[in-house]
C-alpha positions as CSV (number, residue, x, y, z in Angstrom):
1,X,75.9,143.3,123.2
2,X,76.8,139.7,124.0
3,X,77.9,138.9,127.5
4,X,81.3,137.4,128.5
5,X,79.7,134.0,129.2
6,X,78.1,133.9,125.8
7,X,81.4,134.8,124.1
8,X,83.2,132.1,126.0
9,X,80.5,129.6,125.1
10,X,80.7,130.5,121.4
11,X,84.5,130.0,121.4
12,X,84.3,126.6,123.1
13,X,81.7,125.3,120.6
14,X,80.5,121.8,120.8
15,X,83.1,120.9,123.5
16,X,81.2,122.8,126.1
17,X,78.3,120.3,125.9
18,X,80.6,117.4,126.5
19,X,82.0,119.2,129.5
20,X,78.5,119.9,130.9
21,X,77.6,116.3,130.4
22,X,80.5,115.1,132.4
23,X,79.7,117.6,135.2
24,X,76.0,116.5,135.3
25,X,77.0,112.8,135.3
26,X,79.4,113.4,138.3
27,X,76.8,115.4,140.1
28,X,74.1,112.8,139.6
29,X,76.5,110.0,140.8
30,X,77.4,112.1,143.9
31,X,73.7,112.7,144.6
32,X,73.0,109.0,144.4
33,X,75.7,108.2,146.9
34,X,73.8,110.6,149.3
35,X,70.2,110.0,148.5
36,X,70.2,106.2,148.0
37,X,71.5,105.5,151.6
38,X,68.8,107.8,153.0
39,X,66.1,106.0,151.1
40,X,67.5,102.7,152.1
41,X,67.4,103.7,155.8
42,X,63.8,104.9,155.4
43,X,62.6,101.7,153.7
44,X,64.5,99.5,156.1
45,X,62.8,101.2,159.1
46,X,59.5,99.8,157.7
47,X,60.8,96.2,157.6
48,X,61.3,93.6,160.2
49,X,64.9,92.5,161.0
50,X,64.4,89.2,159.2
51,X,63.2,91.0,156.1
52,X,66.1,93.4,156.2
53,X,68.5,90.5,156.1
54,X,66.7,88.5,153.4
55,X,65.6,91.5,151.2
56,X,67.9,94.3,152.1
57,X,67.5,96.4,149.0
58,X,63.9,95.6,148.0
59,X,60.6,97.2,148.9
60,X,59.0,96.0,152.1
61,X,56.3,93.4,151.7
62,X,54.0,95.5,153.8
63,X,54.6,99.0,155.1
64,X,54.6,98.8,158.9
65,X,55.5,101.3,161.6
66,X,56.0,98.7,164.3
67,X,59.7,99.7,164.7
68,X,58.8,103.2,165.5
69,X,56.2,102.1,168.1
70,X,58.8,99.8,169.6
71,X,61.1,102.7,170.4
72,X,58.5,104.2,172.7
73,X,58.0,100.9,174.6
74,X,61.3,101.4,176.5
75,X,61.4,104.1,179.1
76,X,65.1,104.3,179.2
77,X,65.2,105.5,175.5
78,X,63.0,108.5,175.5
79,X,63.4,109.7,171.9
80,X,61.2,112.8,172.3
81,X,63.2,113.9,175.4
82,X,66.4,113.3,173.4
83,X,65.1,115.6,170.6
84,X,64.3,118.3,173.2
85,X,67.7,118.0,174.7
86,X,69.4,118.3,171.3
87,X,67.3,121.3,170.3
88,X,68.2,123.0,173.7
89,X,71.9,122.3,173.4
90,X,72.3,123.0,169.7
91,X,70.1,126.2,169.8
92,X,72.1,127.6,172.7
93,X,75.4,126.8,171.0
94,X,74.2,128.6,167.8
95,X,73.2,131.7,169.8
96,X,76.5,131.8,171.6
97,X,78.6,131.3,168.5
98,X,76.6,133.9,166.5
99,X,76.8,136.5,169.3
100,X,80.5,136.2,170.3
101,X,81.6,135.3,166.7
102,X,79.8,138.3,165.3
103,X,81.3,140.7,167.8
104,X,84.9,139.3,167.3
105,X,84.5,139.4,163.5
106,X,83.3,143.0,163.7
107,X,86.5,144.0,165.5
108,X,88.8,142.0,163.3
109,X,87.3,143.3,160.1
110,X,86.8,146.9,161.0
111,X,89.6,147.8,163.4
112,X,93.4,147.9,163.1
113,X,95.4,146.9,166.2
114,X,98.7,145.3,167.1
115,X,98.6,141.5,167.0
116,X,95.6,141.3,164.6
117,X,97.5,138.9,162.3
118,X,98.4,136.7,165.2
119,X,94.8,136.3,166.2
120,X,94.0,135.1,162.6
121,X,96.8,132.5,162.8
122,X,95.6,131.3,166.2
123,X,92.0,130.8,164.9
124,X,93.4,128.6,162.1
125,X,95.5,126.6,164.5
126,X,92.5,126.1,166.8
127,X,90.6,124.6,163.8
128,X,93.4,122.1,163.3
129,X,93.4,120.8,166.8
130,X,91.5,117.5,167.1
131,X,88.7,117.2,169.6
132,X,90.4,114.4,171.4
133,X,93.4,116.6,172.2
134,X,91.3,119.0,174.4
135,X,88.7,116.6,175.9
136,X,90.7,116.1,179.1
137,X,91.6,119.8,179.7
138,X,88.0,120.7,179.0
139,X,86.8,118.1,181.5
140,X,89.1,119.5,184.2
141,X,87.9,123.0,183.6
142,X,84.2,122.0,183.7
143,X,84.9,120.1,186.9
144,X,86.5,123.1,188.5
145,X,83.6,125.3,187.5
146,X,81.2,122.7,189.0
147,X,79.3,122.4,185.8
148,X,79.8,118.7,185.2
149,X,76.5,116.9,184.6
150,X,74.7,120.1,183.5
151,X,73.8,121.3,180.0
152,X,76.5,124.0,180.2
153,X,79.2,121.3,180.4
154,X,78.4,120.5,176.8
155,X,77.3,123.9,175.6
156,X,80.3,126.0,176.6
157,X,83.0,123.7,175.0
158,X,81.0,123.5,171.8
159,X,80.7,127.3,171.7
160,X,84.5,127.6,172.2
161,X,85.3,124.9,169.7
162,X,83.1,126.4,166.9
163,X,84.1,130.0,167.4
164,X,87.2,129.8,165.3
165,X,85.3,128.6,162.2
166,X,82.6,131.2,162.7
167,X,85.0,134.1,163.2
168,X,87.0,133.2,160.1
169,X,83.9,132.9,158.0
170,X,82.2,136.1,159.2
171,X,85.4,138.2,159.2
172,X,85.9,137.5,155.5
173,X,82.3,138.4,154.7
174,X,82.4,141.6,156.8
175,X,85.7,142.7,155.4
176,X,84.1,142.6,151.9
177,X,81.4,145.1,152.9
178,X,81.9,148.7,151.9
179,X,83.1,150.9,154.8
180,X,81.2,154.0,153.6
181,X,78.1,153.0,155.5
182,X,79.9,153.0,158.8
183,X,81.6,156.3,158.0
184,X,78.2,157.9,157.2
185,X,76.9,156.5,160.5
186,X,79.8,157.9,162.5
187,X,79.2,161.3,160.9
188,X,75.5,161.1,162.0
189,X,76.7,160.4,165.6
190,X,76.1,156.7,165.8
191,X,78.0,154.7,168.4
192,X,80.0,151.5,167.8
193,X,77.1,149.4,169.1
194,X,74.6,151.1,166.9
195,X,76.8,150.6,163.8
196,X,77.1,146.9,164.6
197,X,73.5,146.2,165.4
198,X,71.7,148.6,163.0
199,X,74.0,148.4,160.0
200,X,76.4,145.5,160.0
201,X,74.1,142.8,161.4
202,X,71.3,143.3,158.8
203,X,73.9,143.2,156.0
204,X,75.4,140.1,157.4
205,X,72.2,138.0,157.7
206,X,73.3,135.6,154.9
207,X,76.6,134.7,156.6
208,X,75.0,134.6,160.0
209,X,72.4,132.2,158.7
210,X,75.0,130.0,157.0
211,X,77.3,129.8,160.0
212,X,74.3,129.2,162.3
213,X,73.0,126.3,160.2
214,X,76.4,124.6,159.9
215,X,77.0,125.0,163.7
216,X,73.6,123.6,164.4
217,X,74.3,120.5,162.3
218,X,77.7,119.9,163.9
219,X,76.3,120.4,167.4
220,X,73.2,118.2,166.7
221,X,75.5,115.3,165.6
222,X,78.0,115.7,168.4
223,X,78.5,112.5,170.3
224,X,81.7,112.5,172.3
225,X,81.0,115.5,174.6
226,X,77.5,114.4,175.7
227,X,78.9,110.9,176.4
228,X,81.7,112.3,178.6
229,X,79.9,115.3,180.3
230,X,76.2,114.1,180.5
231,X,76.0,110.8,182.4
232,X,72.3,111.4,183.2
233,X,70.1,109.7,180.6
234,X,67.3,112.3,180.8
235,X,69.8,115.0,179.8
236,X,71.4,113.2,176.9
237,X,70.7,114.4,173.3
238,X,69.4,112.3,170.5
239,X,72.9,111.4,169.2
240,X,73.7,109.6,172.4
241,X,70.4,107.8,172.5
242,X,70.9,106.7,168.9
243,X,74.3,105.1,169.8
244,X,72.5,103.2,172.7
245,X,69.9,101.7,170.4
246,X,72.3,99.0,169.1
247,X,73.0,98.1,172.7
248,X,69.4,98.0,173.7
249,X,68.1,96.1,170.8
250,X,71.1,93.9,169.8
251,X,70.4,92.6,166.3
252,X,67.0,94.3,165.9
253,X,68.0,96.2,162.8
254,X,64.5,97.4,162.2
255,X,64.5,99.4,165.4
256,X,67.9,100.7,164.7
257,X,66.9,101.9,161.3
258,X,63.8,103.6,162.8
259,X,65.9,105.4,165.3
260,X,68.3,106.6,162.6
261,X,65.4,107.8,160.4
262,X,63.9,109.8,163.3
263,X,67.2,111.4,164.2
264,X,68.0,112.6,160.7
265,X,64.5,113.8,159.9
266,X,65.0,117.3,161.5
267,X,68.3,117.8,159.7
268,X,66.7,117.0,156.3
269,X,63.8,119.4,157.0
270,X,66.3,122.1,158.1
271,X,68.4,121.6,155.0
272,X,65.5,121.8,152.6
273,X,64.3,125.0,154.2
274,X,67.6,126.7,154.4
275,X,69.6,125.4,151.4
276,X,69.2,128.7,149.4
277,X,70.3,130.7,152.4
278,X,73.4,128.6,152.9
279,X,74.4,129.0,149.2
280,X,73.9,132.7,149.4
281,X,76.0,133.0,152.5
282,X,78.9,131.0,151.0
283,X,78.9,132.8,147.6
284,X,77.9,136.3,148.6
285,X,81.5,137.5,148.8
286,X,82.6,135.9,145.5
287,X,81.5,138.8,143.3
288,X,82.3,141.7,145.6
289,X,85.0,144.2,144.9
């Protein structure tokens, strides 16, 4: 028995190959717009500033890591400390969003209560608010809580700002899961907490992983909040230090490219490791029903 996809392919005939060709050409072109700039940054980090200006798109005359060594010659730009700060801030934000977002999504997807639709609307509205619109109120709240100048001054606003996205993503995923598992657990005497931790969380690993990776990337690249809330250089993440490289080196494009290459290296590694998990989490609910 032929499948539906095979029948559709037979009906389309030769035209399907032309369609595939167009899709592949577009995907290759889009990949080039992403990969080529990364390769250019990596190659430029191995050149001197003069060579970048005279031979911007060619291979370096000699592969040199002088630019990377130069970054460690300045004590006020501690790249390794910036990495540690970024991992601490982003990791804590991911844990907070996963915990509170998972609990809120569990309630919204499994319980019926008055005002449930209003909460969903409010979450969408929160996603539409620009960050600049809440930066001053957030600063006043952080100041009243005496958290200004601490890691929590950056972590808490990021958790609150990313919760709306996480809740909407996880609620849709949890709502697509069959409710018979929870009903069987209730019959066996399981509590609400056991149902959440023992049944729902293991089933929702793909969406938890997807949301966590996306939140980590956004938090890792965050620049405005650390600039406003963390005036102490030793506490600033890598994104802030990267923005200071241009001020510290002026027209030393080689050092700037080296700093950029160092800052994006963890993101590339994280994406290569987790790309299958992200795709599974985004498409897991597409065939349910």
